[in-house]
One Martini backbone bead per residue (centre of mass of N, CA, C, O) as a GRO file, in nm:
protein
  270
    1MET     BB    1 -19.400  -8.503  23.951
    2GLY     BB    2 -19.396  -8.185  23.913
    3VAL     BB    3 -19.538  -7.888  23.974
    4SER     BB    4 -19.572  -7.798  23.677
    5ASN     BB    5 -19.710  -8.060  23.582
    6ASN     BB    6 -19.951  -8.030  23.765
    7ILE     BB    7 -20.055  -7.771  23.633
    8VAL     BB    8 -20.088  -7.884  23.349
    9ALA     BB    9 -20.297  -8.098  23.428
   10VAL     BB   10 -20.511  -7.904  23.538
   11VAL     BB   11 -20.551  -7.719  23.283
   12ASN     BB   12 -20.636  -7.960  23.101
   13PHE     BB   13 -20.886  -8.030  23.259
   14ILE     BB   14 -21.020  -7.757  23.212
   15ALA     BB   15 -21.019  -7.775  22.902
   16MET     BB   16 -21.210  -8.015  22.890
   17LEU     BB   17 -21.446  -7.859  23.017
   18CYS     BB   18 -21.455  -7.632  22.794
   19SER     BB   19 -21.545  -7.829  22.557
   20ILE     BB   20 -21.838  -7.890  22.639
   21PRO     BB   21 -21.991  -7.621  22.555
   22ILE     BB   22 -21.908  -7.645  22.258
   23ILE     BB   23 -22.045  -7.911  22.196
   24GLY     BB   24 -22.323  -7.824  22.305
   25ALA     BB   25 -22.371  -7.594  22.100
   26GLY     BB   26 -22.369  -7.774  21.847
   27ILE     BB   27 -22.599  -7.964  21.934
   28TRP     BB   28 -22.813  -7.746  21.977
   29LEU     BB   29 -22.815  -7.645  21.685
   30ALA     BB   30 -22.883  -7.930  21.558
   31SER     BB   31 -23.168  -7.957  21.733
   32LYS     BB   32 -23.310  -7.731  21.595
   33GLN     BB   33 -23.600  -7.721  21.426
   34ASP     BB   34 -23.589  -7.446  21.270
   35ASN     BB   35 -23.278  -7.547  21.152
   36ALA     BB   36 -23.300  -7.829  20.994
   37CYS     BB   37 -23.248  -7.699  20.683
   38VAL     BB   38 -22.968  -7.565  20.806
   39HIS     BB   39 -22.622  -7.654  20.759
   40LEU     BB   40 -22.470  -7.419  20.968
   41PHE     BB   41 -22.182  -7.451  21.177
   42ARG     BB   42 -22.221  -7.710  21.341
   43TRP     BB   43 -21.983  -7.907  21.285
   44PRO     BB   44 -21.745  -7.717  21.347
   45VAL     BB   45 -21.809  -7.691  21.649
   46ILE     BB   46 -21.797  -7.990  21.725
   47ILE     BB   47 -21.512  -8.050  21.617
   48ILE     BB   48 -21.360  -7.847  21.791
   49GLY     BB   49 -21.450  -7.964  22.063
   50VAL     BB   50 -21.329  -8.250  22.024
   51LEU     BB   51 -21.036  -8.162  21.973
   52LEU     BB   52 -20.999  -8.021  22.245
   53LEU     BB   53 -21.045  -8.272  22.414
   54LEU     BB   54 -20.809  -8.441  22.297
   55VAL     BB   55 -20.576  -8.241  22.344
   56SER     BB   56 -20.616  -8.221  22.652
   57LEU     BB   57 -20.569  -8.520  22.704
   58PHE     BB   58 -20.279  -8.528  22.601
   59GLY     BB   59 -20.173  -8.316  22.803
   60PHE     BB   60 -20.243  -8.475  23.057
   61VAL     BB   61 -20.072  -8.724  22.992
   62GLY     BB   62 -19.801  -8.574  22.955
   63ALA     BB   63 -19.790  -8.467  23.251
   64VAL     BB   64 -19.816  -8.735  23.409
   65TRP     BB   65 -19.572  -8.882  23.220
   66ASP     BB   66 -19.354  -8.689  23.129
   67ARG     BB   67 -19.400  -8.560  22.805
   68PRO     BB   68 -19.264  -8.309  22.630
   69CYS     BB   69 -19.346  -8.364  22.334
   70LEU     BB   70 -19.649  -8.385  22.389
   71LEU     BB   71 -19.678  -8.101  22.514
   72ALA     BB   72 -19.580  -7.935  22.271
   73THR     BB   73 -19.794  -8.038  22.073
   74HIS     BB   74 -20.037  -7.951  22.240
   75LEU     BB   75 -19.981  -7.642  22.235
   76PHE     BB   76 -19.995  -7.608  21.932
   77CYS     BB   77 -20.284  -7.722  21.889
   78MET     BB   78 -20.426  -7.530  22.085
   79ALA     BB   79 -20.362  -7.268  21.937
   80ALA     BB   80 -20.504  -7.342  21.671
   81LEU     BB   81 -20.792  -7.388  21.794
   82VAL     BB   82 -20.832  -7.111  21.922
   83LEU     BB   83 -20.800  -6.955  21.659
   84LEU     BB   84 -21.036  -7.097  21.512
   85LEU     BB   85 -21.256  -7.015  21.716
   86LEU     BB   86 -21.221  -6.711  21.687
   87THR     BB   87 -21.283  -6.696  21.385
   88LEU     BB   88 -21.571  -6.812  21.406
   89LEU     BB   89 -21.683  -6.596  21.597
   90VAL     BB   90 -21.634  -6.346  21.426
   91PHE     BB   91 -21.788  -6.439  21.178
   92ALA     BB   92 -22.063  -6.488  21.317
   93PHE     BB   93 -22.097  -6.199  21.422
   94VAL     BB   94 -22.088  -6.047  21.152
   95VAL     BB   95 -22.322  -6.211  20.992
   96THR     BB   96 -22.538  -6.163  21.254
   97ARG     BB   97 -22.576  -5.854  21.307
   98PRO     BB   98 -22.781  -5.816  21.113
   99ASP     BB   99 -23.136  -5.707  21.116
  100GLY     BB  100 -23.462  -5.800  20.957
  101SER     BB  101 -23.646  -5.714  21.173
  102TYR     BB  102 -24.001  -5.618  21.231
  103PRO     BB  103 -24.278  -5.469  21.326
  104ALA     BB  104 -24.596  -5.548  21.301
  105PRO     BB  105 -24.886  -5.415  21.234
  106ALA     BB  106 -25.088  -5.485  21.492
  107ARG     BB  107 -24.865  -5.684  21.621
  108ALA     BB  108 -24.678  -5.914  21.827
  109TYR     BB  109 -24.517  -5.987  21.592
  110SER     BB  110 -24.268  -6.047  21.366
  111GLU     BB  111 -24.095  -5.947  21.075
  112TYR     BB  112 -23.912  -6.006  20.750
  113ARG     BB  113 -23.614  -5.890  20.581
  114LEU     BB  114 -23.374  -5.965  20.352
  115GLU     BB  115 -23.213  -5.684  20.347
  116GLY     BB  116 -23.119  -5.700  20.667
  117TYR     BB  117 -22.892  -5.890  20.583
  118SER     BB  118 -22.623  -6.039  20.507
  119GLY     BB  119 -22.470  -6.117  20.214
  120TRP     BB  120 -22.366  -6.400  20.281
  121LEU     BB  121 -22.633  -6.524  20.384
  122LYS     BB  122 -22.804  -6.466  20.136
  123THR     BB  123 -22.635  -6.631  19.938
  124TYR     BB  124 -22.664  -6.901  20.079
  125ILE     BB  125 -22.974  -6.923  20.069
  126LEU     BB  126 -23.016  -6.886  19.761
  127ASP     BB  127 -22.832  -7.131  19.673
  128HIS     BB  128 -23.020  -7.337  19.881
  129TRP     BB  129 -23.335  -7.309  19.844
  130PRO     BB  130 -23.453  -7.568  19.717
  131GLN     BB  131 -23.373  -7.751  19.960
  132ILE     BB  132 -23.505  -7.585  20.187
  133ARG     BB  133 -23.794  -7.586  20.079
  134ALA     BB  134 -23.831  -7.894  20.076
  135CYS     BB  135 -23.780  -7.929  20.380
  136LEU     BB  136 -24.011  -7.755  20.490
  137SER     BB  137 -24.238  -7.922  20.362
  138ALA     BB  138 -24.157  -8.204  20.482
  139ASN     BB  139 -24.168  -8.092  20.797
  140ASP     BB  140 -24.431  -7.931  20.855
  141VAL     BB  141 -24.410  -7.638  20.980
  142CYS     BB  142 -24.706  -7.518  20.924
  143GLY     BB  143 -24.886  -7.748  21.025
  144LYS     BB  144 -24.818  -7.707  21.326
  145LEU     BB  145 -24.946  -7.427  21.344
  146ALA     BB  146 -25.241  -7.506  21.252
  147ARG     BB  147 -25.270  -7.719  21.512
  148ARG     BB  148 -25.300  -7.504  21.709
  149ASP     BB  149 -25.519  -7.424  21.984
  150ALA     BB  150 -25.474  -7.102  22.031
  151PHE     BB  151 -25.619  -7.048  21.735
  152PHE     BB  152 -25.949  -6.921  21.673
  153THR     BB  153 -25.875  -6.623  21.618
  154ALA     BB  154 -25.743  -6.344  21.490
  155ASP     BB  155 -25.675  -6.200  21.758
  156GLN     BB  156 -25.511  -6.431  21.881
  157PHE     BB  157 -25.295  -6.430  21.661
  158PHE     BB  158 -25.207  -6.125  21.675
  159ARG     BB  159 -25.128  -6.162  21.999
  160SER     BB  160 -24.899  -6.344  21.916
  161GLY     BB  161 -24.540  -6.367  22.025
  162ASP     BB  162 -24.444  -6.694  21.940
  163LEU     BB  163 -24.342  -6.668  21.665
  164SER     BB  164 -24.142  -6.780  21.452
  165PRO     BB  165 -23.963  -6.677  21.189
  166ILE     BB  166 -24.066  -6.904  21.002
  167GLN     BB  167 -24.370  -6.875  21.057
  168SER     BB  168 -24.388  -6.574  20.976
  169GLY     BB  169 -24.250  -6.602  20.677
  170CYS     BB  170 -24.393  -6.898  20.559
  171CYS     BB  171 -24.719  -6.922  20.673
  172LYS     BB  172 -24.763  -6.619  20.579
  173PRO     BB  173 -24.846  -6.320  20.490
  174PRO     BB  174 -24.794  -6.012  20.475
  175THR     BB  175 -24.954  -5.761  20.638
  176LEU     BB  176 -24.962  -5.539  20.403
  177CYS     BB  177 -25.162  -5.705  20.212
  178GLY     BB  178 -25.448  -5.765  20.365
  179TYR     BB  179 -25.523  -6.028  20.462
  180ASN     BB  180 -25.758  -6.266  20.555
  181TYR     BB  181 -25.837  -6.445  20.826
  182VAL     BB  182 -25.883  -6.802  20.899
  183ASN     BB  183 -25.595  -6.923  20.950
  184PRO     BB  184 -25.259  -6.953  20.997
  185THR     BB  185 -25.262  -7.088  20.669
  186LEU     BB  186 -25.530  -6.904  20.591
  187TRP     BB  187 -25.553  -6.654  20.333
  188ILE     BB  188 -25.767  -6.386  20.206
  189ASN     BB  189 -25.834  -6.119  20.033
  190PRO     BB  190 -25.662  -5.874  19.941
  191THR     BB  191 -25.627  -5.508  19.991
  192ASN     BB  192 -25.282  -5.487  19.926
  193PRO     BB  193 -25.110  -5.633  19.668
  194MET     BB  194 -24.880  -5.390  19.615
  195ALA     BB  195 -24.693  -5.383  19.877
  196ASP     BB  196 -24.577  -5.678  19.790
  197PRO     BB  197 -24.443  -5.940  19.616
  198ASP     BB  198 -24.550  -6.159  19.825
  199CYS     BB  199 -24.856  -6.130  19.763
  200TYR     BB  200 -24.826  -6.313  19.495
  201THR     BB  201 -24.678  -6.565  19.621
  202TRP     BB  202 -24.897  -6.635  19.778
  203ASN     BB  203 -25.050  -6.956  19.887
  204THR     BB  204 -25.316  -7.168  19.989
  205ASP     BB  205 -25.144  -7.391  19.940
  206GLN     BB  206 -25.002  -7.604  20.179
  207SER     BB  207 -24.735  -7.663  19.990
  208LEU     BB  208 -24.666  -7.341  19.952
  209LEU     BB  209 -24.748  -7.068  20.043
  210CYS     BB  210 -24.438  -6.885  20.147
  211TYR     BB  211 -24.181  -7.049  20.032
  212GLY     BB  212 -24.125  -6.822  19.788
  213CYS     BB  213 -24.060  -6.601  19.980
  214ASN     BB  214 -23.864  -6.356  20.115
  215SER     BB  215 -23.974  -6.388  20.405
  216CYS     BB  216 -23.876  -6.681  20.435
  217LYS     BB  217 -23.577  -6.634  20.405
  218ALA     BB  218 -23.570  -6.431  20.642
  219GLY     BB  219 -23.669  -6.630  20.857
  220ILE     BB  220 -23.428  -6.815  20.845
  221LEU     BB  221 -23.223  -6.594  20.925
  222GLY     BB  222 -23.357  -6.522  21.195
  223SER     BB  223 -23.315  -6.799  21.322
  224LEU     BB  224 -23.010  -6.815  21.297
  225ARG     BB  225 -22.945  -6.561  21.457
  226HIS     BB  226 -23.081  -6.637  21.723
  227GLU     BB  227 -22.916  -6.900  21.780
  228TRP     BB  228 -22.624  -6.778  21.752
  229ARG     BB  229 -22.644  -6.572  21.979
  230LYS     BB  230 -22.666  -6.786  22.200
  231ALA     BB  231 -22.413  -6.962  22.137
  232ASN     BB  232 -22.194  -6.734  22.166
  233ILE     BB  233 -22.189  -6.715  22.471
  234ALA     BB  234 -22.060  -6.994  22.528
  235LEU     BB  235 -21.813  -6.955  22.338
  236ILE     BB  236 -21.687  -6.708  22.474
  237VAL     BB  237 -21.640  -6.825  22.753
  238ALA     BB  238 -21.466  -7.066  22.660
  239THR     BB  239 -21.245  -6.902  22.514
  240VAL     BB  240 -21.141  -6.736  22.751
  241ALA     BB  241 -21.064  -6.980  22.925
  242LEU     BB  242 -20.864  -7.105  22.718
  243ILE     BB  243 -20.662  -6.875  22.709
  244TRP     BB  244 -20.580  -6.892  23.007
  245VAL     BB  245 -20.499  -7.188  23.002
  246TYR     BB  246 -20.274  -7.154  22.791
  247ILE     BB  247 -20.097  -6.953  22.940
  248ILE     BB  248 -20.050  -7.130  23.190
  249GLY     BB  249 -19.939  -7.375  23.035
  250CYS     BB  250 -19.689  -7.239  22.915
  251SER     BB  251 -19.560  -7.154  23.181
  252ALA     BB  252 -19.544  -7.441  23.306
  253PHE     BB  253 -19.371  -7.567  23.082
  254LYS     BB  254 -19.124  -7.386  23.118
  255ASN     BB  255 -19.077  -7.463  23.414
  256ALA     BB  256 -19.037  -7.764  23.363
  257GLN     BB  257 -18.785  -7.729  23.185
  258THR     BB  258 -18.615  -7.584  23.400
  259GLU     BB  259 -18.624  -7.810  23.612
  260GLU     BB  260 -18.485  -8.023  23.433
  261LEU     BB  261 -18.218  -7.869  23.391
  262PHE     BB  262 -18.149  -7.848  23.691
  263ARG     BB  263 -18.137  -8.151  23.748
  264ARG     BB  264 -17.910  -8.213  23.547
  265TYR     BB  265 -17.703  -8.020  23.668
  266LYS     BB  266 -17.699  -8.142  23.951
  267ARG     BB  267 -17.608  -8.429  23.867
  268GLY     BB  268 -17.341  -8.331  23.733
  269TRP     BB  269 -17.219  -8.200  23.984
  270VAL     BB  270 -17.233  -8.468  24.163
   0.00000   0.00000   0.00000
């Protein structure tokens, strides 16, 4: 195996390593309990990561066994996958850039407005809301909040800054409604019911709560945005590394082809 093929083998081994954080990001997104009811972008990330792993493995085998056709196919597939990953990254960044969160008055936690998010995400959530709402209720998202031992008084709840977007948007009414706190999922006697349409949508029935509120839909989007912003960091690093690996791989492949032509010419000359 020539020097150039050695380089191709090494860069493909690095590409295999780069596929691991991509697969990991997809698995991490799929494992987040807050987003268990919204299956968006998870499988595409995992599938792209697995395909990159397989394509890099083919390139590694092609370099070790000196199979030019396999290496050329590998480079074509790698270019397509890197382009696909870049497209997914750009799309995810664009649709998650708007932020609908805002600080709740006299509260440590944030609340969420549906109008603050991208039109594409809003359309997706609204189109799938019946299924998402049923999933939220079945997963007892708010029941887990009500069973937390940290909240004995209203002041303790108001000073809590660790409410997830879904808990903030779906498990309690908006602060502007002026509901009186009984426990994290039981609020009564609003003082300003005209402040927001969600004030009338809120229901003390533990199977209903604010699952029909716009704030709940916004909380889902806030959770998606938060998790995707984290996942994008790993995906960006892996994508940049893959682009460099691809450039080096292309250069090494061309050099390997030149070396092979030179060897054939030398054998013909002799």
